[in-house]
C-alpha positions as CSV (number, residue, x, y, z in Angstrom):
1,M,69.5,34.1,225.2
2,F,70.4,36.6,227.6
3,G,69.9,37.1,231.2
4,K,67.3,39.0,233.0
5,S,67.2,41.5,235.6
6,I,63.8,41.6,237.8
7,R,63.3,43.6,240.8
8,I,60.3,42.7,243.1
9,Y,59.4,45.1,245.4
10,L,57.1,43.6,248.3
11,S,54.9,46.3,249.7
12,D,54.6,45.3,253.2
13,G,57.5,42.8,253.2
14,S,55.7,39.7,253.2
15,P,56.4,37.5,250.0
16,T,52.9,36.5,249.5
17,G,51.4,40.1,250.2
18,L,51.2,42.6,247.5
19,R,54.2,42.8,245.1
20,H,55.3,44.8,242.5
21,V,57.4,43.4,239.5
22,E,59.7,45.3,236.9
23,I,61.9,43.7,234.6
24,A,65.1,46.1,233.9
25,N,64.6,47.9,230.8
26,W,61.1,47.0,230.5
27,S,58.3,49.9,229.8
28,G,55.8,47.4,231.2
29,Q,55.0,46.1,235.1
30,A,53.0,43.6,236.7
31,I,51.2,43.7,240.5
32,A,50.5,40.6,242.0
33,C,47.9,40.8,244.5
34,P,46.2,38.0,247.0
35,R,42.3,38.5,247.2
36,S,42.7,39.3,250.9
37,R,44.7,42.1,249.7
38,F,42.4,43.3,247.5
39,S,41.4,46.7,248.9
40,E,45.1,47.7,249.1
41,L,44.9,48.5,245.2
42,K,43.3,51.1,245.3
43,Q,45.9,52.8,246.6
44,W,48.2,52.0,243.7
45,N,47.6,54.2,240.9
46,E,49.7,51.4,238.8
47,S,46.3,49.5,239.0
48,Q,44.4,52.3,237.7
49,R,45.5,52.3,234.3
50,P,45.2,50.4,230.8
51,G,46.0,47.3,231.4
52,V,45.4,43.2,231.4
53,Y,44.4,41.1,234.6
54,L,44.0,37.6,235.3
55,L,41.9,36.3,237.9
56,I,43.9,33.4,239.3
57,E,43.0,30.1,241.1
58,K,46.1,28.4,242.4
59,D,44.8,25.4,244.4
60,S,46.8,24.1,246.9
61,S,47.2,20.8,245.3
62,D,48.6,21.9,242.0
63,E,45.4,20.7,240.3
64,S,42.7,22.0,239.1
65,N,43.9,25.8,238.7
66,R,41.9,28.5,236.8
67,V,42.3,31.6,235.4
68,Y,40.2,34.5,233.8
69,I,41.5,36.7,231.2
70,G,40.3,40.5,230.9
71,E,41.3,43.8,230.0
72,S,40.3,47.5,230.9
73,E,41.1,51.3,230.6
74,N,40.9,51.2,234.1
75,V,42.1,47.9,235.9
76,F,41.0,48.3,239.5
77,K,37.7,49.8,238.7
78,R,36.6,46.8,236.4
79,L,38.3,44.2,239.0
80,I,36.0,45.8,241.9
81,D,33.0,44.5,239.9
82,H,35.1,40.9,239.5
83,D,35.4,41.0,243.0
84,R,31.7,40.9,244.0
85,K,30.6,38.6,240.9
86,K,33.4,36.1,240.4
87,E,34.0,33.5,243.2
88,F,37.0,31.0,242.4
89,W,40.1,33.3,242.1
90,N,42.5,33.9,245.0
91,E,45.1,35.9,243.3
92,V,44.9,38.7,240.6
93,V,48.1,39.5,238.4
94,I,47.5,43.3,237.1
95,L,49.7,44.3,233.5
96,T,50.2,47.5,233.1
97,S,52.8,49.9,231.4
98,K,54.7,52.4,233.3
99,D,54.2,54.8,230.2
100,E,51.1,55.9,228.6
101,N,51.5,54.1,225.3
102,L,49.2,51.2,226.3
103,T,46.0,51.9,224.2
104,K,42.7,50.3,223.7
105,S,43.9,48.2,221.1
106,H,47.1,47.3,222.6
107,I,45.4,45.7,225.5
108,K,42.7,44.2,223.5
109,Y,45.6,42.6,221.4
110,L,47.3,41.3,224.8
111,E,44.2,40.1,226.1
112,S,43.6,37.9,223.0
113,R,47.0,36.8,223.2
114,I,47.4,35.4,226.4
115,S,44.1,33.7,226.0
116,I,45.2,31.5,223.1
117,L,48.7,31.1,225.1
118,V,46.7,29.7,228.0
119,K,44.9,27.4,225.4
120,E,47.8,26.3,223.7
121,A,50.2,25.4,227.3
122,D,46.8,23.7,228.6
123,R,48.5,23.9,232.2
124,Y,44.8,26.2,233.7
125,S,41.5,26.0,232.4
126,L,40.7,29.2,231.1
127,E,37.5,30.9,232.5
128,N,36.6,33.2,229.7
129,G,33.2,32.1,228.1
130,N,34.5,33.8,224.9
131,N,37.3,34.1,222.9
132,P,38.5,37.6,223.1
133,V,38.9,38.8,219.6
134,E,42.2,39.8,218.6
135,S,42.6,43.9,217.6
136,S,44.3,44.8,214.1
137,L,47.5,47.0,215.2
138,P,50.3,47.6,212.8
139,R,53.3,45.3,212.3
140,A,55.4,47.6,214.9
141,D,52.7,47.6,217.6
142,K,52.6,43.7,217.0
143,D,56.2,43.1,217.7
144,A,56.1,45.3,220.9
145,M,52.9,43.6,222.0
146,E,54.6,40.1,221.8
147,E,57.8,41.5,223.5
148,F,55.4,42.3,226.3
149,I,54.0,38.8,226.1
150,Y,58.0,37.4,226.2
151,N,58.5,39.5,229.4
152,T,54.9,38.6,230.9
153,K,56.1,34.9,230.9
154,I,59.0,35.6,232.7
155,V,57.4,37.7,235.2
156,L,54.5,35.2,235.7
157,G,56.9,32.3,236.1
158,T,58.8,34.5,238.8
159,L,55.7,34.7,240.8
160,G,54.9,31.0,240.4
161,H,52.4,30.9,237.3
162,K,53.4,29.0,234.8
163,F,50.2,28.7,232.5
164,L,51.9,30.9,229.4
165,E,54.3,27.9,229.4
166,P,53.9,24.6,227.7
167,I,55.4,21.5,229.9
168,N,57.4,20.3,227.3
169,N,58.9,23.2,225.5
170,S,59.6,22.0,222.1
171,S,62.8,24.4,222.2
172,L,64.4,22.2,224.8
173,K,65.3,19.7,222.4
174,Y,69.3,18.7,222.1
175,D,68.9,15.3,220.9
176,V,71.9,15.8,218.4
177,K,74.5,17.3,220.3
178,E,76.7,15.3,222.5
179,D,78.5,18.1,223.8
180,L,75.8,18.9,226.2
181,D,76.8,20.6,229.5
182,T,73.6,20.2,230.5
183,L,70.8,17.3,230.6
184,I,67.7,19.7,230.4
185,G,65.9,18.8,227.5
186,K,68.0,15.8,226.4
187,K,65.2,13.0,225.3
188,L,65.5,9.5,227.5
189,Y,63.7,6.4,227.2
190,F,62.3,3.7,229.1
191,N,62.0,0.0,227.7
192,V,60.6,-2.1,230.2
193,N,58.0,-5.6,229.9
194,E,57.7,-4.3,226.0
195,L,56.2,-1.3,227.2
196,K,58.3,2.3,225.7
197,A,58.2,5.4,227.4
198,F,59.8,8.7,226.8
199,G,60.8,11.5,228.7
200,K,63.0,14.6,229.4
201,L,64.3,16.4,232.6
202,S,63.1,20.2,232.9
203,D,63.3,23.1,235.9
204,E,59.8,21.6,237.0
205,G,60.7,18.0,237.4
206,F,60.7,14.9,235.1
207,I,58.6,15.5,232.3
208,L,56.5,12.2,230.6
209,I,56.1,12.3,227.6
210,K,52.9,12.0,225.6
211,D,52.1,8.5,223.9
212,S,54.5,6.6,226.7
213,E,53.0,3.3,227.5
214,V,52.0,2.4,231.1
215,S,51.5,-0.7,232.4
216,L,47.9,-1.7,233.4
217,K,49.0,-4.2,236.5
218,T,50.4,-2.5,239.8
219,T,52.7,-4.2,242.0
220,Q,52.7,-4.1,246.1
221,S,56.1,-2.1,245.7
222,I,54.6,0.9,243.7
223,P,55.3,4.1,245.9
224,G,51.8,5.3,247.3
225,K,51.9,8.9,246.0
226,I,52.2,7.3,242.2
227,K,49.3,5.0,243.2
228,E,47.2,7.9,244.0
229,L,48.4,10.0,240.8
230,R,48.0,6.7,238.5
231,K,44.3,6.7,239.9
232,K,43.9,10.6,239.3
233,Y,45.3,10.1,235.4
234,I,43.2,7.5,234.6
235,D,39.8,9.4,236.5
236,D,40.8,12.6,234.1
237,S,41.6,10.5,231.2
238,L,45.1,11.2,231.2
239,L,45.8,7.3,230.6
240,V,43.3,4.9,228.7
241,E,43.4,1.5,228.3
242,M,44.7,0.5,224.7
243,K,44.4,-3.1,224.7
244,D,47.0,-4.4,226.9
245,K,48.4,-1.2,228.3
246,L,47.5,2.4,229.3
247,I,49.0,5.3,226.4
248,L,49.7,8.6,228.4
249,T,47.3,11.4,226.3
250,K,49.3,14.2,227.7
251,D,52.6,15.4,228.6
252,I,52.8,15.2,232.6
253,V,55.3,16.7,235.0
254,L,56.7,14.0,237.8
255,S,58.7,15.1,240.7
256,S,61.5,12.7,239.9
257,P,62.6,10.2,236.9
258,S,62.2,7.5,239.8
259,Y,58.5,8.5,240.4
260,A,58.0,8.8,236.3
261,A,59.7,5.1,235.9
262,A,57.4,3.7,238.6
263,L,54.3,5.0,236.8
264,V,55.6,3.2,233.5
265,A,56.6,-0.1,235.2
266,G,53.6,-0.1,237.7
267,T,56.4,-1.0,240.5
268,S,59.0,0.6,242.5
269,R,62.2,1.8,239.9
270,S,65.2,3.7,240.2
271,G,64.8,6.4,237.9
272,P,68.8,7.5,237.2
273,Q,69.1,3.7,236.3
274,S,65.9,3.0,234.7
275,W,66.0,6.1,232.2
276,K,69.0,6.3,229.0
277,D,69.7,8.5,226.2
278,I,69.3,7.2,222.5
279,K,73.1,6.1,222.7
280,G,72.1,3.4,226.2
281,R,73.7,5.6,228.5
282,S,71.9,5.5,231.9
283,L,70.7,9.0,233.6
284,K,72.7,8.2,236.3
285,S,75.7,8.0,234.2
286,L,75.5,10.6,232.6
287,E,74.9,12.8,235.8
288,E,77.8,11.2,237.3
289,S,80.0,12.5,233.8
290,L,78.6,16.2,234.0
291,I,80.5,16.3,237.3
292,R,83.7,14.6,236.9
């Protein structure tokens, strides 16, 4: 894995205004524009090229986010229609090329593959009614488009949209290594009151892994935020009752190991002390060993 240099141009100096994003040595480019600045896009030739667009609803609470994916040979012209007819979105990201090499077949392929990745990641709700059909491309062109998608993930993540990335990225499984210089991705375990839970640290927070067991009961000491989240997870069927416990049906991200431990135990817990690796070493001791 190599580092990447990303250049973000803020058209009016505002980090929330219209932004143009490039990666060094990549022919692609992205324009991110809040809906309130939509009219400014007509002054950008980059928005009037063939490309893929993402209509995004980013809720202030980071819950119930939605995205619509489309393509056009003139993206801005197509977006004018969406601005009139689609109410949910508050930001658009346009993906085009700096050269003239993106054909209709290329952008149809990108639209289809990005839609599939959104569904697989299962972070945002996909608003498309039908699954876009993947166009047939020569092998070399497919590889070029897959590289385009790889860079798109980086660009979208930089803009704060991670809906192409699964919460629990399987490529971050380092359990077999003992000479780690990072704890990111290392599987951790928490056993309490005959409950078994699994998790790992990530750059976003602490991932509580699917099939972890959660206490049916709670105590007065459980943090208020976790009490609210617990109710929401039950209402959304992310936690389902099975015999004498709750079972997690999907990977979720919590802001800290302590919040994850409190959700599992139903009471206030110290995450660094509760979570342990396969050898029984606490997260606290593992963290301390890395800074000695």
